[in-house]
Every structure is written in structure tokens, then in C-alpha cells.
MOPAC internal coordinates of N, CA, C and O (Angstrom, degrees):
PM7 1SCF
backbone

  N    0.0000 0     0.00 0     0.00 0    0    0    0
  C    1.4443 1     0.00 0     0.00 0    1    0    0
  C    1.4955 1   107.91 1     0.00 0    2    1    0
  O    1.2310 1   119.92 1   -49.29 1    3    2    1
  N    1.2953 1   117.76 1   130.71 1    3    2    1
  C    1.4455 1   122.83 1  -178.00 1    5    3    2
  C    1.5607 1   108.82 1  -102.70 1    6    5    3
  O    1.2310 1   121.96 1   -40.79 1    7    6    5
  N    1.3011 1   113.86 1   139.21 1    7    6    5
  C    1.5312 1   119.83 1  -178.35 1    9    7    6
  C    1.5103 1   108.04 1   -75.58 1   10    9    7
  O    1.2310 1   120.15 1   -32.45 1   11   10    9
  N    1.3255 1   117.32 1   147.55 1   11   10    9
  C    1.4141 1   118.65 1   171.56 1   13   11   10
  C    1.4650 1   110.13 1   -74.58 1   14   13   11
  O    1.2310 1   123.22 1   -39.05 1   15   14   13
  N    1.4755 1   111.44 1   140.95 1   15   14   13
  C    1.5099 1   115.59 1   175.38 1   17   15   14
  C    1.5454 1   108.28 1   -87.98 1   18   17   15
  O    1.2310 1   119.55 1   -39.06 1   19   18   17
  N    1.2742 1   118.47 1   140.94 1   19   18   17
  C    1.3977 1   125.27 1   175.76 1   21   19   18
  C    1.5701 1   108.87 1   -48.63 1   22   21   19
  O    1.2310 1   120.82 1   -46.42 1   23   22   21
  N    1.3268 1   116.05 1   133.58 1   23   22   21
  C    1.4315 1   121.85 1   175.93 1   25   23   22
  C    1.5185 1   119.68 1   -54.85 1   26   25   23
  O    1.2310 1   123.11 1   148.10 1   27   26   25
  N    1.3312 1   111.64 1   -31.90 1   27   26   25
  C    1.4801 1   116.90 1   176.55 1   29   27   26
  C    1.5545 1   111.73 1   -63.74 1   30   29   27
  O    1.2310 1   121.43 1   156.68 1   31   30   29
  N    1.3456 1   114.86 1   -23.32 1   31   30   29
  C    1.4689 1   120.94 1  -174.78 1   33   31   30
  C    1.5374 1   105.26 1   -96.26 1   34   33   31
  O    1.2310 1   120.82 1   128.39 1   35   34   33
  N    1.2632 1   116.03 1   -51.61 1   35   34   33
  C    1.4597 1   122.55 1  -175.72 1   37   35   34
  C    1.5512 1   115.28 1   -65.13 1   38   37   35
  O    1.2310 1   121.77 1   149.16 1   39   38   37
  N    1.2673 1   114.22 1   -30.84 1   39   38   37
  C    1.4331 1   120.70 1  -176.46 1   41   39   38
  C    1.4677 1   117.18 1  -113.12 1   42   41   39
  O    1.2310 1   121.28 1  -141.08 1   43   42   41
  N    1.3781 1   115.16 1    38.92 1   43   42   41
  C    1.4777 1   120.37 1   174.50 1   45   43   42
  C    1.5237 1   106.57 1   -68.58 1   46   45   43
  O    1.2310 1   121.10 1   -35.82 1   47   46   45
  N    1.3936 1   115.51 1   144.18 1   47   46   45
  C    1.4202 1   119.47 1  -178.48 1   49   47   46
  C    1.5788 1   115.11 1  -112.59 1   50   49   47
  O    1.2310 1   122.81 1    -5.76 1   51   50   49
  N    1.3321 1   112.22 1   174.24 1   51   50   49
  C    1.4590 1   114.30 1   177.96 1   53   51   50
  C    1.5297 1   116.46 1    62.69 1   54   53   51
  O    1.2310 1   121.00 1    36.46 1   55   54   53
  N    1.3035 1   115.69 1  -143.54 1   55   54   53
  C    1.4052 1   119.60 1   179.46 1   57   55   54
  C    1.4825 1   115.03 1   -67.04 1   58   57   55
  O    1.2310 1   119.85 1   166.44 1   59   58   57
  N    1.2919 1   117.90 1   -13.56 1   59   58   57
  C    1.5423 1   124.98 1   174.35 1   61   59   58
  C    1.5006 1   110.81 1   -83.21 1   62   61   59
  O    1.2310 1   118.08 1   167.69 1   63   62   61
  N    1.2993 1   121.26 1   -12.31 1   63   62   61
  C    1.5170 1   122.80 1  -178.03 1   65   63   62
  C    1.4271 1   112.14 1   -51.35 1   66   65   63
  O    1.2310 1   117.94 1   -49.75 1   67   66   65
  N    1.3762 1   121.52 1   130.25 1   67   66   65
  C    1.4323 1   125.35 1   172.73 1   69   67   66
  C    1.5323 1   108.95 1   -65.22 1   70   69   67
  O    1.2310 1   120.60 1   -38.72 1   71   70   69
  N    1.3173 1   116.46 1   141.28 1   71   70   69
  C    1.4713 1   120.44 1   177.76 1   73   71   70
  C    1.5196 1   110.49 1   -65.78 1   74   73   71
  O    1.2310 1   122.06 1   -49.60 1   75   74   73
  N    1.3495 1   113.66 1   130.40 1   75   74   73
  C    1.5593 1   119.16 1  -175.45 1   77   75   74
  C    1.4979 1   107.99 1  -133.13 1   78   77   75
  O    1.2310 1   121.38 1   -19.98 1   79   78   77
  N    1.3269 1   114.96 1   160.02 1   79   78   77
  C    1.4828 1   124.11 1   168.77 1   81   79   78
  C    1.4435 1   103.74 1  -140.42 1   82   81   79
  O    1.2310 1   119.69 1   -57.05 1   83   82   81
  N    1.3254 1   118.19 1   122.95 1   83   82   81
  C    1.4585 1   123.06 1   178.11 1   85   83   82
  C    1.5387 1   111.48 1    57.94 1   86   85   83
  O    1.2310 1   120.98 1  -145.06 1   87   86   85
  N    1.3578 1   115.72 1    34.94 1   87   86   85
  C    1.4975 1   121.15 1  -176.90 1   89   87   86
  C    1.4698 1   120.44 1    77.84 1   90   89   87
  O    1.2310 1   120.90 1   174.23 1   91   90   89
  N    1.3550 1   115.88 1    -5.77 1   91   90   89
  C    1.4951 1   123.41 1  -179.43 1   93   91   90
  C    1.5482 1   110.52 1   -98.82 1   94   93   91
  O    1.2310 1   120.81 1   -40.06 1   95   94   93
  N    1.3178 1   116.05 1   139.94 1   95   94   93
  C    1.5079 1   116.25 1   175.24 1   97   95   94
  C    1.4964 1   110.08 1   -57.35 1   98   97   95
  O    1.2310 1   121.67 1   -28.06 1   99   98   97
  N    1.3159 1   114.42 1   151.94 1   99   98   97
  C    1.4285 1   123.52 1  -176.33 1  101   99   98
  C    1.5251 1   107.41 1  -125.09 1  102  101   99
  O    1.2310 1   119.65 1   -53.44 1  103  102  101
  N    1.3071 1   118.28 1   126.56 1  103  102  101
  C    1.4597 1   124.29 1   174.95 1  105  103  102
  C    1.5921 1   107.84 1  -125.68 1  106  105  103
  O    1.2310 1   120.55 1   -64.07 1  107  106  105
  N    1.2201 1   116.56 1   115.93 1  107  106  105
  C    1.5091 1   121.53 1  -179.65 1  109  107  106
  C    1.4836 1   112.40 1   -71.87 1  110  109  107
  O    1.2310 1   117.02 1   158.52 1  111  110  109
  N    1.3076 1   123.28 1   -21.48 1  111  110  109
  C    1.3505 1   126.48 1   179.53 1  113  111  110
  C    1.6419 1   110.10 1  -149.40 1  114  113  111
  O    1.2310 1   121.76 1   -25.10 1  115  114  113
  N    1.3201 1   114.23 1   154.90 1  115  114  113
  C    1.4491 1   114.42 1  -178.26 1  117  115  114
  C    1.5386 1   117.94 1   -57.84 1  118  117  115
  O    1.2310 1   120.16 1   149.58 1  119  118  117
  N    1.3441 1   117.29 1   -30.42 1  119  118  117
  C    1.4173 1   117.07 1   179.98 1  121  119  118
  C    1.5499 1   111.41 1   -68.20 1  122  121  119
  O    1.2310 1   120.00 1   153.37 1  123  122  121
  N    1.3119 1   117.60 1   -26.63 1  123  122  121
  C    1.4884 1   120.33 1   174.86 1  125  123  122
  C    1.5024 1   110.85 1   -57.54 1  126  125  123
  O    1.2310 1   121.74 1   126.23 1  127  126  125
  N    1.4028 1   114.27 1   -53.77 1  127  126  125
  C    1.3540 1   120.18 1   179.31 1  129  127  126
  C    1.5361 1   116.20 1   -58.45 1  130  129  127
  O    1.2310 1   122.02 1   142.34 1  131  130  129
  N    1.3771 1   113.74 1   -37.66 1  131  130  129
  C    1.4016 1   119.61 1   174.53 1  133  131  130
  C    1.6014 1   115.14 1   -63.46 1  134  133  131
  O    1.2310 1   124.16 1   133.00 1  135  134  133
  N    1.3127 1   109.63 1   -47.00 1  135  134  133
  C    1.4930 1   115.62 1   176.21 1  137  135  134
  C    1.5181 1   112.39 1   -59.94 1  138  137  135
  O    1.2310 1   120.71 1   139.83 1  139  138  137
  N    1.3437 1   116.25 1   -40.17 1  139  138  137
  C    1.4951 1   118.23 1   175.74 1  141  139  138
  C    1.5465 1   109.09 1   -62.63 1  142  141  139
  O    1.2310 1   120.17 1   131.42 1  143  142  141
  N    1.2681 1   117.28 1   -48.58 1  143  142  141
  C    1.4641 1   119.58 1  -174.50 1  145  143  142
  C    1.5325 1   110.48 1   -64.96 1  146  145  143
  O    1.2310 1   119.41 1   137.24 1  147  146  145
  N    1.3040 1   118.73 1   -42.76 1  147  146  145
  C    1.5027 1   117.63 1   179.19 1  149  147  146
  C    1.4661 1   110.62 1   -60.64 1  150  149  147
  O    1.2310 1   120.29 1   133.79 1  151  150  149
  N    1.3636 1   117.05 1   -46.21 1  151  150  149
  C    1.4446 1   116.88 1   179.45 1  153  151  150
  C    1.5645 1   116.05 1   -57.19 1  154  153  151
  O    1.2310 1   122.88 1   134.46 1  155  154  153
  N    1.3463 1   112.09 1   -45.54 1  155  154  153
  C    1.4799 1   119.79 1   177.16 1  157  155  154
  C    1.5260 1   112.04 1   -63.28 1  158  157  155
  O    1.2310 1   120.14 1   134.06 1  159  158  157
  N    1.3302 1   117.34 1   -45.94 1  159  158  157
  C    1.4617 1   121.85 1   179.79 1  161  159  158
  C    1.5376 1   112.90 1   -59.84 1  162  161  159
  O    1.2310 1   121.49 1   135.14 1  163  162  161
  N    1.3521 1   114.75 1   -44.86 1  163  162  161
  C    1.4320 1   119.88 1  -179.62 1  165  163  162
  C    1.5102 1   111.03 1   -61.39 1  166  165  163
  O    1.2310 1   120.55 1   135.80 1  167  166  165
  N    1.4109 1   116.55 1   -44.20 1  167  166  165
  C    1.4256 1   122.33 1   176.48 1  169  167  166
  C    1.5422 1   111.54 1   -58.80 1  170  169  167
  O    1.2310 1   121.27 1   128.73 1  171  170  169
  N    1.3632 1   115.19 1   -51.27 1  171  170  169
  C    1.4251 1   119.76 1  -179.02 1  173  171  170
  C    1.5513 1   111.98 1   -61.10 1  174  173  171
  O    1.2310 1   119.06 1   150.42 1  175  174  173
  N    1.3549 1   119.40 1   -29.58 1  175  174  173
  C    1.4029 1   127.68 1  -179.24 1  177  175  174
  C    1.4892 1   110.81 1   -78.41 1  178  177  175
  O    1.2310 1   120.67 1   173.62 1  179  178  177
  N    1.3799 1   116.32 1    -6.38 1  179  178  177
  C    1.5416 1   117.12 1   179.06 1  181  179  178
  C    1.4383 1   112.84 1    90.97 1  182  181  179
  O    1.2310 1   116.42 1  -171.78 1  183  182  181
  N    1.3983 1   124.40 1     8.22 1  183  182  181
  C    1.4296 1   123.78 1  -171.37 1  185  183  182
  C    1.5985 1   108.18 1   -73.19 1  186  185  183
  O    1.2310 1   121.80 1   151.57 1  187  186  185
  N    1.3467 1   114.16 1   -28.43 1  187  186  185
  C    1.5090 1   118.71 1   175.83 1  189  187  186
  C    1.4955 1   109.68 1  -162.76 1  190  189  187
  O    1.2310 1   122.23 1   -13.77 1  191  190  189
  N    1.3239 1   113.33 1   166.23 1  191  190  189
  C    1.5246 1   117.90 1   178.63 1  193  191  190
  C    1.4688 1   108.15 1   -82.48 1  194  193  191
  O    1.2310 1   120.15 1   -33.95 1  195  194  193
  N    1.2839 1   117.32 1   146.05 1  195  194  193
  C    1.5356 1   120.13 1   178.06 1  197  195  194
  C    1.5490 1   110.42 1   -55.50 1  198  197  195
  O    1.2310 1   121.07 1   138.33 1  199  198  197
  N    1.2408 1   115.56 1   -41.67 1  199  198  197
  C    1.4879 1   116.82 1  -176.02 1  201  199  198
  C    1.5119 1   112.20 1   -61.24 1  202  201  199
  O    1.2310 1   119.25 1   153.08 1  203  202  201
  N    1.3313 1   119.03 1   -26.92 1  203  202  201
  C    1.4230 1   119.76 1   174.84 1  205  203  202
  C    1.4785 1   111.55 1   -68.68 1  206  205  203
  O    1.2310 1   118.80 1   141.79 1  207  206  205
  N    1.2919 1   119.89 1   -38.21 1  207  206  205
  C    1.4664 1   125.45 1  -179.96 1  209  207  206
  C    1.5799 1   105.56 1   -69.06 1  210  209  207
  O    1.2310 1   120.22 1   132.32 1  211  210  209
  N    1.3045 1   117.19 1   -47.68 1  211  210  209
  C    1.4666 1   120.53 1  -176.55 1  213  211  210
  C    1.5027 1   113.39 1   -59.90 1  214  213  211
  O    1.2310 1   121.15 1   142.03 1  215  214  213
  N    1.3133 1   115.40 1   -37.97 1  215  214  213
  C    1.4823 1   124.92 1   178.64 1  217  215  214
  C    1.5740 1   108.44 1   -59.76 1  218  217  215
  O    1.2310 1   121.45 1   131.47 1  219  218  217
  N    1.3362 1   114.83 1   -48.53 1  219  218  217
  C    1.3963 1   120.64 1   178.71 1  221  219  218
  C    1.5724 1   113.13 1   -66.62 1  222  221  219
  O    1.2310 1   120.55 1   140.87 1  223  222  221
  N    1.2914 1   116.55 1   -39.13 1  223  222  221
  C    1.3951 1   121.95 1   176.07 1  225  223  222
  C    1.5812 1   110.96 1   -60.95 1  226  225  223
  O    1.2310 1   122.43 1   135.98 1  227  226  225
  N    1.2915 1   112.96 1   -44.02 1  227  226  225
  C    1.4708 1   118.32 1   179.41 1  229  227  226
  C    1.5576 1   109.76 1   -59.47 1  230  229  227
  O    1.2310 1   122.70 1   135.76 1  231  230  229
  N    1.3519 1   112.43 1   -44.24 1  231  230  229
  C    1.5259 1   118.01 1  -176.40 1  233  231  230
  C    1.5484 1   109.95 1   -66.18 1  234  233  231
  O    1.2310 1   120.47 1   140.22 1  235  234  233
  N    1.3613 1   116.71 1   -39.78 1  235  234  233
  C    1.4415 1   120.55 1   178.49 1  237  235  234
  C    1.5506 1   112.52 1   -63.27 1  238  237  235
  O    1.2310 1   122.75 1   135.44 1  239  238  237
  N    1.3350 1   112.34 1   -44.56 1  239  238  237
  C    1.4258 1   117.02 1   178.35 1  241  239  238
  C    1.5421 1   112.54 1   -60.18 1  242  241  239
  O    1.2310 1   123.55 1   135.27 1  243  242  241
  N    1.3344 1   110.80 1   -44.73 1  243  242  241
  C    1.4413 1   119.82 1  -175.74 1  245  243  242
  C    1.6737 1   110.05 1   -63.44 1  246  245  243
  O    1.2310 1   124.69 1   142.82 1  247  246  245
  N    1.3529 1   108.60 1   -37.18 1  247  246  245
  C    1.4841 1   111.25 1  -175.60 1  249  247  246
  C    1.5161 1   114.26 1   -84.56 1  250  249  247
  O    1.2310 1   119.01 1   173.35 1  251  250  249
  N    1.2897 1   119.50 1    -6.65 1  251  250  249
  C    1.4690 1   123.75 1   179.57 1  253  251  250
  C    1.5261 1   107.79 1   -83.52 1  254  253  251
  O    1.2310 1   120.67 1   -49.02 1  255  254  253
  N    1.3477 1   116.32 1   130.98 1  255  254  253
  C    1.4606 1   119.66 1  -177.68 1  257  255  254
  C    1.5963 1   102.22 1   -68.78 1  258  257  255
  O    1.2310 1   120.89 1   -38.62 1  259  258  257
  N    1.3711 1   115.90 1   141.38 1  259  258  257
  C    1.3982 1   120.14 1  -178.80 1  261  259  258
  C    1.4547 1   120.66 1   -60.02 1  262  261  259
  O    1.2310 1   121.90 1   156.35 1  263  262  261
  N    1.3227 1   113.96 1   -23.65 1  263  262  261
  C    1.4146 1   120.24 1  -178.67 1  265  263  262
  C    1.4911 1   113.30 1  -108.25 1  266  265  263
  O    1.2310 1   120.47 1  -168.03 1  267  266  265
  N    1.2714 1   116.70 1    11.97 1  267  266  265
  C    1.4531 1   120.37 1   178.08 1  269  267  266
  C    1.5175 1   112.41 1   -64.21 1  270  269  267
  O    1.2310 1   122.75 1   -64.71 1  271  270  269
  N    1.3067 1   112.34 1   115.29 1  271  270  269
  C    1.4537 1   119.92 1  -175.95 1  273  271  270
  C    1.5379 1   112.25 1   -65.00 1  274  273  271
  O    1.2310 1   120.56 1   -49.91 1  275  274  273
  N    1.3015 1   116.53 1   130.09 1  275  274  273
  C    1.5117 1   118.40 1  -177.95 1  277  275  274
  C    1.5043 1   114.63 1    83.31 1  278  277  275
  O    1.2310 1   120.10 1   176.37 1  279  278  277
  N    1.3184 1   117.41 1    -3.63 1  279  278  277
  C    1.4492 1   119.44 1   179.53 1  281  279  278
  C    1.5031 1   110.63 1   -87.77 1  282  281  279
  O    1.2310 1   120.74 1   -83.80 1  283  282  281
  N    1.3160 1   116.18 1    96.20 1  283  282  281
  C    1.4953 1   120.78 1  -171.95 1  285  283  282
  C    1.4872 1   105.65 1  -110.93 1  286  285  283
  O    1.2310 1   122.00 1    -6.13 1  287  286  285
  N    1.3134 1   113.77 1   173.87 1  287  286  285
  C    1.4923 1   123.28 1  -176.09 1  289  287  286
  C    1.5372 1   108.42 1   -55.26 1  290  289  287
  O    1.2310 1   119.54 1   122.55 1  291  290  289
  N    1.3172 1   118.48 1   -57.45 1  291  290  289
  C    1.4830 1   117.83 1  -172.19 1  293  291  290
  C    1.6266 1   111.30 1   -69.42 1  294  293  291
  O    1.2310 1   118.45 1   161.46 1  295  294  293
  N    1.2218 1   120.56 1   -18.54 1  295  294  293
  C    1.4329 1   121.02 1   170.25 1  297  295  294
  C    1.5607 1   108.16 1   -65.03 1  298  297  295
  O    1.2310 1   120.91 1   133.09 1  299  298  297
  N    1.2644 1   115.86 1   -46.91 1  299  298  297
  C    1.4926 1   122.90 1   177.22 1  301  299  298
  C    1.5612 1   108.65 1   -64.97 1  302  301  299
  O    1.2310 1   118.83 1   146.94 1  303  302  301
  N    1.3509 1   119.83 1   -33.06 1  303  302  301
  C    1.4686 1   121.42 1  -179.37 1  305  303  302
  C    1.5249 1   106.88 1   -69.15 1  306  305  303
  O    1.2310 1   121.13 1   131.59 1  307  306  305
  N    1.3700 1   115.45 1   -48.41 1  307  306  305
  C    1.5024 1   121.22 1  -177.67 1  309  307  306
  C    1.4798 1   108.43 1   -60.51 1  310  309  307
  O    1.2310 1   118.85 1   134.45 1  311  310  309
  N    1.2898 1   119.80 1   -45.55 1  311  310  309
  C    1.4597 1   123.66 1  -179.85 1  313  311  310
  C    1.5610 1   113.33 1   -57.68 1  314  313  311
  O    1.2310 1   122.11 1   137.90 1  315  314  313
  N    1.3913 1   113.56 1   -42.10 1  315  314  313
  C    1.4765 1   123.43 1   171.84 1  317  315  314
  C    1.5078 1   109.69 1   -58.20 1  318  317  315
  O    1.2310 1   120.69 1   130.86 1  319  318  317
  N    1.2741 1   116.28 1   -49.14 1  319  318  317
  C    1.5111 1   117.07 1  -173.21 1  321  319  318
  C    1.5681 1   108.57 1   -68.10 1  322  321  319
  O    1.2310 1   121.15 1   136.74 1  323  322  321
  N    1.3453 1   115.41 1   -43.26 1  323  322  321
  C    1.4562 1   116.86 1   177.88 1  325  323  322
  C    1.5686 1   113.06 1   -57.15 1  326  325  323
  O    1.2310 1   123.37 1   135.49 1  327  326  325
  N    1.2886 1   111.14 1   -44.51 1  327  326  325
  C    1.5123 1   118.28 1  -174.95 1  329  327  326
  C    1.5854 1   105.15 1   -66.90 1  330  329  327
  O    1.2310 1   116.24 1   138.69 1  331  330  329
  N    1.2861 1   124.75 1   -41.31 1  331  330  329
  C    1.3073 1   124.63 1  -178.53 1  333  331  330
  C    1.5543 1   109.69 1   -67.66 1  334  333  331
  O    1.2310 1   119.51 1   132.57 1  335  334  333
  N    1.2491 1   118.55 1   -47.43 1  335  334  333
  C    1.4851 1   120.65 1  -178.46 1  337  335  334
  C    1.6028 1   111.16 1   -62.41 1  338  337  335
  O    1.2310 1   120.80 1   145.85 1  339  338  337
  N    1.3865 1   116.08 1   -34.15 1  339  338  337
  C    1.4436 1   120.71 1   176.96 1  341  339  338
  C    1.6063 1   109.81 1   -69.83 1  342  341  339
  O    1.2310 1   122.93 1   138.51 1  343  342  341
  N    1.3070 1   111.98 1   -41.49 1  343  342  341
  C    1.5478 1   115.93 1  -173.74 1  345  343  342
  C    1.5382 1   107.18 1   -71.85 1  346  345  343
  O    1.2310 1   118.96 1   150.27 1  347  346  345
  N    1.3317 1   119.58 1   -29.73 1  347  346  345
  C    1.4674 1   116.65 1  -175.51 1  349  347  346
  C    1.5139 1   107.94 1   -98.27 1  350  349  347
  O    1.2310 1   119.17 1  -172.45 1  351  350  349
  N    1.3550 1   119.19 1     7.55 1  351  350  349
  C    1.4069 1   116.65 1   172.67 1  353  351  350
  C    1.5367 1   117.27 1    77.43 1  354  353  351
  O    1.2310 1   121.71 1  -166.84 1  355  354  353
  N    1.3442 1   114.33 1    13.16 1  355  354  353
  C    1.3964 1   119.55 1  -178.87 1  357  355  354
  C    1.5642 1   113.00 1   -80.21 1  358  357  355
  O    1.2310 1   121.57 1   160.61 1  359  358  357
  N    1.2542 1   114.61 1   -19.39 1  359  358  357
  C    1.4132 1   120.27 1   173.52 1  361  359  358
  C    1.5524 1   112.21 1  -149.47 1  362  361  359
  O    1.2310 1   117.70 1   -31.76 1  363  362  361
  N    1.2689 1   121.99 1   148.24 1  363  362  361
  C    1.4102 1   123.42 1   178.54 1  365  363  362
  C    1.5457 1   109.94 1   -91.12 1  366  365  363
  O    1.2310 1   120.01 1   -18.72 1  367  366  365
  N    1.3317 1   117.58 1   161.28 1  367  366  365
  C    1.4169 1   122.17 1   175.04 1  369  367  366
  C    1.4948 1   111.59 1   -56.63 1  370  369  367
  O    1.2310 1   121.10 1   138.70 1  371  370  369
  N    1.3487 1   115.50 1   -41.30 1  371  370  369
  C    1.5104 1   123.15 1   176.56 1  373  371  370
  C    1.4931 1   110.93 1   -58.13 1  374  373  371
  O    1.2310 1   120.18 1   128.71 1  375  374  373
  N    1.2834 1   117.27 1   -51.29 1  375  374  373
  C    1.4389 1   120.74 1   179.70 1  377  375  374
  C    1.5337 1   113.63 1   -57.84 1  378  377  375
  O    1.2310 1   120.06 1   136.17 1  379  378  377
  N    1.3085 1   117.49 1   -43.83 1  379  378  377
  C    1.4310 1   129.31 1   175.53 1  381  379  378
  C    1.4431 1   111.33 1   -56.46 1  382  381  379
  O    1.2310 1   121.34 1   132.32 1  383  382  381
  N    1.3496 1   115.04 1   -47.68 1  383  382  381
  C    1.5602 1   119.41 1  -176.57 1  385  383  382
  C    1.5666 1   104.64 1   -72.34 1  386  385  383
  O    1.2310 1   118.24 1   137.20 1  387  386  385
  N    1.3216 1   120.96 1   -42.80 1  387  386  385
  C    1.5320 1   119.43 1   178.52 1  389  387  386
  C    1.5081 1   109.65 1   -59.28 1  390  389  387
  O    1.2310 1   119.51 1   135.77 1  391  390  389
  N    1.3205 1   118.54 1   -44.23 1  391  390  389
  C    1.5079 1   119.23 1   179.07 1  393  391  390
  C    1.4704 1   109.18 1   -60.37 1  394  393  391
  O    1.2310 1   118.45 1   132.73 1  395  394  393
  N    1.3511 1   120.56 1   -47.27 1  395  394  393
  C    1.4616 1   121.73 1  -179.84 1  397  395  394
  C    1.4546 1   114.22 1   -59.15 1  398  397  395
  O    1.2310 1   120.38 1   140.25 1  399  398  397
  N    1.3818 1   116.88 1   -39.75 1  399  398  397
  C    1.4802 1   121.74 1   176.29 1  401  399  398
  C    1.4962 1   114.07 1   -63.73 1  402  401  399
  O    1.2310 1   122.08 1   141.89 1  403  402  401
  N    1.3581 1   113.63 1   -38.11 1  403  402  401
  C    1.4130 1   122.15 1  -178.19 1  405  403  402
  C    1.6053 1   108.63 1   -67.95 1  406  405  403
  O    1.2310 1   121.86 1   135.03 1  407  406  405
  N    1.3078 1   114.05 1   -44.97 1  407  406  405
  C    1.4454 1   123.72 1  -176.87 1  409  407  406
  C    1.5608 1   107.82 1   -64.77 1  410  409  407
  O    1.2310 1   119.91 1   134.20 1  411  410  409
  N    1.3673 1   117.77 1   -45.80 1  411  410  409
  C    1.4232 1   122.57 1  -177.83 1  413  411  410
  C    1.5011 1   111.93 1   -68.02 1  414  413  411
  O    1.2310 1   119.57 1   150.05 1  415  414  413
  N    1.3152 1   118.42 1   -29.95 1  415  414  413
  C    1.4752 1   122.05 1   178.79 1  417  415  414
  C    1.5515 1   114.16 1   -85.64 1  418  417  415
  O    1.2310 1   121.91 1   170.72 1  419  418  417
  N    1.3518 1   113.95 1    -9.28 1  419  418  417
  C    1.4090 1   117.76 1  -177.86 1  421  419  418
  C    1.4654 1   117.62 1    83.80 1  422  421  419
  O    1.2310 1   119.84 1  -167.44 1  423  422  421
  N    1.3103 1   117.91 1    12.56 1  423  422  421
  C    1.4190 1   127.78 1   179.57 1  425  423  422
  C    1.5344 1   113.13 1   -99.10 1  426  425  423
  O    1.2310 1   120.29 1  -144.06 1  427  426  425
  N    1.2518 1   117.05 1    35.94 1  427  426  425
  C    1.4877 1   123.02 1  -175.49 1  429  427  426
  C    1.5908 1   109.06 1   -91.12 1  430  429  427
  O    1.2310 1   122.72 1   -46.02 1  431  430  429
  N    1.2953 1   112.40 1   133.98 1  431  430  429
  C    1.4598 1   118.51 1   171.91 1  433  431  430
  C    1.4939 1   107.34 1   -88.87 1  434  433  431
  O    1.2310 1   118.02 1   -71.27 1  435  434  433
  N    1.3119 1   121.37 1   108.73 1  435  434  433
  C    1.4661 1   126.34 1   178.50 1  437  435  434
  C    1.4506 1   111.75 1   -77.59 1  438  437  435
  O    1.2310 1   120.10 1   180.00 1  439  438  437

């Protein structure tokens, strides 16, 4: 049984719209689904208001050059999440870098 996603999340519009195919969310790589899930879970756990995340996502999308190669939606999503977690003191820059290094090397505890 799958849980319903809050309408504020699932029904974002315009440039904030989640990538979909035939109405279903689309993730091109596993990390995209994980980034999505982490952001949603933290919001549902009360770590931050969804509007805070949306504002940062809109800023990240607006700041990205339209022709930037490799700049895709979930890269902006992840950058927004990282920024929010750092700003709110939920993670330090060092912890974030350590986690990135572990993930890149394949030494991640899932």
C-alpha cells in the first residue's frame, strides 16, 4: 500500500512541477527518487514547512542557466534540499561532504 503524497507536493505547478510520464513521477536515476523521498519525509516529519523548500527550489531553478548542460530538475531539487538543511543547521557542510564522499565511493549505509 502506498501513502498519499500531500497535494502541495504532488501538485506543484509551472517550473516547480515534478517530472511525470503518464501522470506518474519519473526518476532517471535512483538518487533522484532518494532526494525526492528525503525532502518529502523531512517535511512530513516537521523539519520544515513545504513552502520553505519550494521557495529555495524556485530560486535554484531561476538561478540555473537555461542551457546549462546536465542541469536537470532533480539537481536543482537536491541543491535546494542541501541549502535548506545547511541553513537550518540540520547538517553541517562537513557532514554533507563526508556523506557525498561515502556515496561516491560506494561506502554508503542504506
